[in-house]
Residue frames as qw, qx, qy, qz and C-alpha x, y, z in Angstrom:
[[0.011, 0.882, 0.471, 0.018, -0.05, -0.11, -0.02],
 [0.331, -0.765, 0.110, 0.542, 2.92, 2.39, 0.84],
 [0.402, -0.090, 0.587, 0.697, 4.34, 1.83, -2.66],
 [0.148, 0.652, 0.644, 0.372, 0.96, 2.62, -4.32],
 [0.195, -0.902, -0.255, 0.289, 0.87, 5.77, -2.08],
 [0.380, -0.536, 0.321, 0.683, 4.26, 6.91, -3.30],
 [0.280, 0.228, 0.685, 0.633, 3.29, 6.38, -6.94],
 [0.014, -0.813, -0.570, -0.119, 0.13, 8.39, -6.29],
 [0.337, -0.799, -0.015, 0.498, 2.26, 11.16, -4.70],
 [0.422, -0.230, 0.511, 0.713, 4.59, 11.26, -7.66],
 [0.160, 0.455, 0.677, 0.556, 1.65, 11.60, -10.01],
 [0.048, 0.055, 0.255, -0.964, -0.04, 14.15, -7.64],
 [0.345, -0.294, -0.731, -0.510, -3.33, 12.38, -8.19],
 [0.286, -0.197, 0.471, -0.811, -5.78, 13.75, -5.55],
 [0.822, -0.031, -0.130, -0.553, -8.50, 11.40, -6.60],
 [0.758, 0.124, -0.626, 0.138, -6.28, 8.32, -6.17],
 [0.133, 0.275, -0.622, 0.721, -5.22, 9.74, -2.79],
 [0.599, -0.162, 0.154, -0.769, -8.84, 9.98, -1.72],
 [0.899, 0.022, -0.335, -0.283, -9.41, 6.37, -2.76],
 [0.568, 0.257, -0.665, 0.410, -6.28, 5.24, -0.91],
 [0.115, -0.234, 0.537, -0.802, -7.33, 7.05, 2.26],
 [0.777, -0.129, -0.042, -0.614, -10.84, 5.39, 2.07],
 [0.872, 0.079, -0.484, 0.005, -9.20, 1.90, 1.82],
 [0.741, -0.195, -0.420, 0.487, -6.73, 2.55, 4.56],
 [0.148, -0.939, -0.144, -0.276, -7.20, 5.62, 6.80],
 [0.673, -0.675, 0.176, 0.247, -3.90, 4.93, 8.62],
 [0.795, 0.357, 0.099, 0.481, -1.63, 5.09, 5.53],
 [0.184, 0.858, -0.131, 0.461, -0.61, 8.70, 6.14],
 [0.585, -0.739, 0.306, -0.137, 0.52, 7.83, 9.74],
 [0.891, -0.123, 0.320, 0.297, 2.70, 4.89, 8.46],
 [0.635, 0.603, 0.113, 0.470, 4.06, 6.94, 5.61],
 [0.027, -0.909, 0.223, -0.350, 5.12, 9.78, 7.84],
 [0.706, -0.611, 0.357, 0.014, 6.79, 7.54, 10.31],
 [0.857, 0.066, 0.361, 0.362, 8.71, 5.79, 7.39],
 [0.355, 0.918, 0.032, 0.173, 9.69, 9.11, 5.75],
 [0.751, -0.353, 0.079, 0.552, 13.47, 9.23, 5.71],
 [0.394, -0.043, 0.284, 0.873, 14.24, 11.34, 2.77],
 [0.177, -0.173, -0.309, -0.918, 11.04, 12.98, 1.56],
 [0.350, 0.289, 0.680, -0.576, 7.53, 13.47, 3.00],
 [0.400, 0.546, 0.722, 0.147, 4.48, 13.05, 0.80],
 [0.162, 0.945, 0.201, -0.200, 4.11, 16.82, 0.48],
 [0.201, -0.665, 0.501, 0.516, 7.82, 17.09, -0.62],
 [0.391, 0.054, 0.833, 0.388, 7.25, 14.40, -3.26],
 [0.296, 0.739, 0.604, 0.032, 3.92, 15.84, -4.44],
 [0.007, 0.881, 0.017, -0.473, 5.49, 19.36, -4.79],
 [0.488, -0.220, 0.604, 0.591, 7.94, 18.19, -7.38],
 [0.204, 0.342, 0.637, 0.660, 5.60, 18.64, -10.31],
 [0.168, -0.017, 0.114, -0.979, 3.37, 21.26, -8.39],
 [0.320, -0.401, -0.787, -0.342, 0.17, 19.26, -7.73],
 [0.201, -0.308, 0.274, -0.888, -1.90, 21.69, -5.70],
 [0.761, -0.296, -0.186, -0.546, -5.05, 19.53, -5.19],
 [0.823, -0.055, -0.546, 0.148, -3.02, 16.67, -3.91],
 [0.358, 0.183, -0.490, 0.774, -1.08, 18.82, -1.48],
 [0.405, -0.329, 0.126, -0.844, -4.25, 20.53, -0.24],
 [0.852, -0.240, -0.308, -0.347, -5.88, 17.20, 0.36],
 [0.703, 0.032, -0.564, 0.433, -2.80, 15.81, 2.17],
 [0.091, 0.270, -0.364, 0.887, -2.80, 19.02, 4.40],
 [0.575, -0.322, -0.067, -0.749, -6.41, 18.72, 5.15],
 [0.904, -0.174, -0.369, -0.127, -5.90, 15.20, 6.38],
 [0.821, -0.290, -0.181, 0.457, -2.57, 15.55, 8.00],
 [0.086, 0.986, -0.025, 0.139, -1.58, 19.22, 8.64],
 [0.555, -0.706, 0.361, 0.254, 1.72, 18.32, 10.33],
 [0.808, 0.282, 0.333, 0.397, 3.03, 17.22, 6.89],
 [0.284, 0.919, 0.044, 0.269, 3.66, 20.90, 6.20],
 [0.328, -0.869, 0.357, -0.103, 6.35, 20.95, 8.95],
 [0.927, -0.124, 0.261, 0.241, 8.23, 17.82, 7.99],
 [0.045, 0.851, -0.445, -0.273, 11.80, 18.45, 6.79],
 [0.909, 0.352, -0.204, 0.093, 13.95, 16.49, 4.22],
 [0.833, -0.209, -0.108, 0.500, 17.65, 15.74, 4.99],
 [0.354, 0.343, 0.031, 0.869, 18.70, 19.31, 3.90],
 [0.076, -0.461, -0.573, 0.673, 16.05, 20.52, 6.49],
 [0.196, -0.052, -0.361, -0.910, 13.89, 21.97, 3.65],
 [0.418, 0.314, 0.706, -0.478, 10.27, 22.02, 4.42],
 [0.413, 0.546, 0.677, 0.270, 7.64, 21.74, 1.64],
 [0.066, 0.954, 0.208, -0.205, 7.41, 25.59, 1.81],
 [0.348, -0.605, 0.488, 0.524, 11.16, 25.87, 1.14],
 [0.411, 0.081, 0.784, 0.457, 10.67, 23.74, -2.07],
 [0.295, 0.721, 0.621, 0.095, 7.54, 25.33, -3.28],
 [0.066, -0.924, 0.023, 0.375, 8.85, 28.86, -2.82],
 [0.358, -0.510, 0.588, 0.516, 12.05, 27.96, -4.64],
 [0.314, 0.163, 0.823, 0.445, 10.17, 26.45, -7.54],
 [0.174, 0.048, -0.175, -0.968, 7.60, 29.25, -7.79],
 [0.246, -0.383, -0.863, -0.222, 4.63, 27.03, -7.08],
 [0.150, -0.286, 0.174, -0.930, 2.47, 29.94, -5.88],
 [0.700, -0.334, -0.258, -0.576, -0.68, 27.97, -5.11],
 [0.805, -0.181, -0.514, 0.233, 1.22, 25.47, -3.05],
 [0.263, 0.186, -0.378, 0.868, 2.99, 28.37, -1.22],
 [0.420, -0.349, 0.003, -0.838, -0.46, 29.75, -0.42],
 [0.829, -0.267, -0.442, -0.214, -1.81, 26.32, 0.76],
 [0.713, -0.046, -0.505, 0.485, 1.12, 25.94, 3.02],
 [0.050, 0.255, -0.261, 0.930, 0.99, 29.44, 4.31],
 [0.575, -0.395, -0.150, -0.701, -2.75, 28.97, 5.05],
 [0.847, -0.248, -0.470, -0.002, -1.92, 25.79, 7.03],
 [0.592, 0.076, -0.401, 0.695, 0.68, 27.62, 9.04],
 [0.254, -0.875, -0.381, -0.158, -1.18, 29.58, 11.73],
 [0.511, -0.776, -0.010, 0.371, 1.91, 30.79, 13.51],
 [0.505, 0.844, -0.180, 0.002, 4.02, 31.46, 10.46],
 [0.646, -0.523, 0.523, 0.188, 6.81, 29.21, 11.77],
 [0.814, 0.299, 0.414, 0.278, 7.13, 27.78, 8.33],
 [0.323, 0.922, -0.012, 0.215, 8.16, 31.23, 6.96],
 [0.165, -0.881, 0.418, -0.151, 10.91, 31.26, 9.38],
 [0.946, -0.169, 0.266, 0.077, 12.11, 27.67, 9.21],
 [0.002, -0.815, 0.529, 0.236, 15.84, 27.33, 8.39],
 [0.966, 0.211, -0.146, 0.026, 17.44, 24.75, 6.19],
 [0.849, -0.251, -0.002, 0.464, 21.07, 23.39, 6.70],
 [0.515, 0.304, 0.051, 0.800, 22.44, 26.62, 5.04],
 [0.142, -0.363, -0.382, 0.838, 20.54, 28.93, 7.34],
 [0.134, -0.033, -0.385, -0.913, 18.07, 29.95, 4.70],
 [0.427, 0.316, 0.628, -0.569, 14.40, 30.49, 5.10],
 [0.547, 0.505, 0.647, 0.164, 11.89, 29.92, 2.20],
 [0.207, 0.956, 0.085, -0.189, 12.12, 33.57, 1.22],
 [0.249, -0.674, 0.563, 0.408, 15.81, 33.35, 0.70],
 [0.490, 0.030, 0.811, 0.319, 15.44, 30.46, -1.65],
 [0.400, 0.780, 0.479, -0.048, 12.66, 32.14, -3.58],
 [0.052, 0.930, -0.181, -0.317, 14.98, 35.21, -4.06],
 [0.361, -0.459, 0.704, 0.404, 17.94, 33.22, -5.13],
 [0.416, 0.268, 0.823, 0.280, 15.69, 31.33, -7.78],
 [0.031, 0.029, -0.305, -0.951, 14.05, 34.65, -8.88],
 [0.154, -0.474, -0.851, -0.164, 10.48, 33.66, -7.81],
 [0.045, -0.178, 0.122, -0.975, 8.99, 37.07, -7.52],
 [0.588, -0.382, -0.360, -0.615, 5.33, 35.93, -7.03],
 [0.757, -0.303, -0.536, 0.218, 6.34, 33.52, -4.24],
 [0.365, 0.079, -0.314, 0.873, 8.30, 36.39, -2.70],
 [0.293, -0.350, -0.124, -0.881, 5.23, 38.76, -2.73],
 [0.745, -0.370, -0.470, -0.295, 3.22, 36.04, -1.05],
 [0.710, -0.199, -0.483, 0.473, 5.73, 35.25, 1.64],
 [0.226, 0.079, -0.233, 0.943, 6.56, 38.97, 2.48],
 [0.444, -0.420, -0.220, -0.760, 2.80, 39.81, 2.55],
 [0.789, -0.382, -0.472, -0.093, 2.32, 36.99, 5.05],
 [0.736, -0.545, -0.089, 0.392, 5.41, 37.74, 7.21],
 [0.321, 0.923, -0.051, 0.206, 7.01, 41.09, 6.39],
 [0.435, -0.813, 0.387, 0.022, 9.67, 40.73, 9.01],
 [0.930, 0.047, 0.289, 0.222, 11.28, 37.88, 6.93],
 [0.595, 0.735, -0.059, 0.320, 13.16, 40.36, 4.87],
 [0.197, -0.860, 0.365, -0.296, 15.18, 41.09, 7.89],
 [0.936, -0.266, 0.228, 0.019, 16.30, 37.57, 8.45],
 [0.041, 0.771, -0.601, -0.207, 19.81, 37.01, 8.12],
 [0.905, 0.249, -0.343, -0.042, 21.37, 34.09, 6.24],
 [0.909, -0.311, -0.093, 0.262, 23.96, 31.95, 8.06],
 [0.629, 0.092, -0.002, 0.772, 26.89, 34.22, 6.89],
 [0.177, -0.555, -0.301, 0.755, 25.17, 37.37, 8.09],
 [0.021, -0.079, -0.483, -0.872, 23.74, 38.56, 4.74],
 [0.447, 0.387, 0.467, -0.657, 20.22, 39.82, 4.38],
 [0.666, 0.436, 0.600, 0.076, 18.03, 38.95, 1.41],
 [0.328, 0.920, -0.086, -0.197, 19.03, 42.16, -0.49],
 [0.186, -0.652, 0.696, 0.235, 22.60, 40.77, -0.45],
 [0.582, 0.088, 0.801, 0.111, 21.45, 37.49, -1.93],
 [0.547, 0.771, 0.293, -0.142, 19.67, 39.30, -4.71],
 [0.131, 0.884, -0.393, -0.215, 22.86, 41.08, -5.66],
 [0.354, -0.499, 0.780, 0.130, 25.06, 38.13, -5.24],
 [0.523, 0.232, 0.815, 0.097, 22.82, 35.95, -7.39],
 [0.038, -0.065, 0.488, 0.869, 22.20, 38.71, -9.97],
 [0.051, -0.588, -0.803, -0.084, 18.42, 38.86, -9.18],
 [0.070, -0.063, -0.095, 0.991, 18.01, 42.59, -9.64],
 [0.392, -0.332, -0.507, -0.693, 14.39, 42.16, -10.59],
 [0.631, -0.467, -0.606, 0.130, 13.84, 40.48, -7.22],
 [0.390, -0.160, -0.280, 0.863, 15.78, 43.30, -5.54],
 [0.151, -0.185, -0.214, -0.947, 13.55, 45.94, -7.12],
 [0.577, -0.463, -0.560, -0.374, 10.34, 43.97, -6.00],
 [0.600, -0.403, -0.579, 0.377, 11.55, 43.59, -2.53],
 [0.196, -0.048, -0.163, 0.966, 12.45, 47.39, -2.22],
 [0.347, -0.324, -0.398, -0.785, 8.92, 48.00, -3.45],
 [0.673, -0.403, -0.611, -0.106, 7.48, 45.62, -0.85],
 [0.532, -0.208, -0.512, 0.642, 9.43, 46.95, 2.05],
 [0.139, -0.910, -0.391, 0.014, 7.90, 49.68, 4.11],
 [0.152, -0.947, 0.214, 0.186, 11.10, 51.65, 4.67],
 [0.939, 0.205, 0.043, 0.272, 13.65, 50.50, 2.12],
 [0.242, 0.878, -0.279, 0.306, 16.03, 53.43, 2.52],
 [0.541, -0.679, 0.469, -0.164, 17.60, 51.91, 5.64],
 [0.887, -0.004, 0.441, 0.136, 18.53, 48.84, 3.57],
 [0.641, 0.747, -0.041, 0.169, 19.88, 50.56, 0.46],
 [0.018, 0.871, -0.475, 0.122, 23.09, 51.70, 2.11],
 [0.685, -0.345, 0.641, -0.039, 23.79, 48.29, 3.42],
 [0.831, 0.412, 0.369, 0.062, 23.19, 46.83, -0.05],
 [0.433, 0.880, -0.176, 0.087, 25.32, 49.38, -1.75],
 [0.232, -0.751, 0.615, -0.057, 28.17, 48.63, 0.52],
 [0.798, -0.036, 0.602, -0.005, 27.67, 44.88, -0.10],
 [0.734, 0.665, 0.135, 0.031, 27.68, 45.56, -3.85],
 [0.176, 0.896, -0.399, 0.089, 30.92, 47.53, -3.59],
 [0.526, -0.489, 0.693, -0.058, 32.52, 44.60, -1.57],
 [0.831, 0.257, 0.494, 0.024, 31.41, 42.02, -4.20],
 [0.606, 0.791, -0.037, 0.071, 32.74, 44.13, -7.08],
 [0.836, -0.054, -0.103, 0.536, 36.19, 43.99, -5.38]]
């Protein structure tokens, strides 16, 4: 049954998931216990299957907080891949916004990964939900604006400055960082 569940997750088939859950209402408990590398919501996010992820979260909300070996939550992956509807579903599931602040093994939160990958829509969603995330430092003491410059995501930098309530206090820091990067 677990193998069938994994295949269903890879396909992102919400209808098949419903059928499996009707046949075996304990399958999610067993799958979560046996998850070593990826949770069902990590697997289902790969192709961006929104309905499947929403159904999973409605049945087992704690799946949103499971981490893979790199300590990525499903929100890290959805944000980095620009899966906006999945970002929204995970955000809606996260009553305390703790997922927005979850750090991976590199000290990055989902917003940082979205910035590095240039996922502007995911960034808008995350900053709207938790504006303070723009101030979160990466493990090396950089802020998100530094990441934008470092990874040449100037469109993201511009969007972040528009989203921030007081961007002037960050511009000088970013200008200094740019000059340091330029050598």
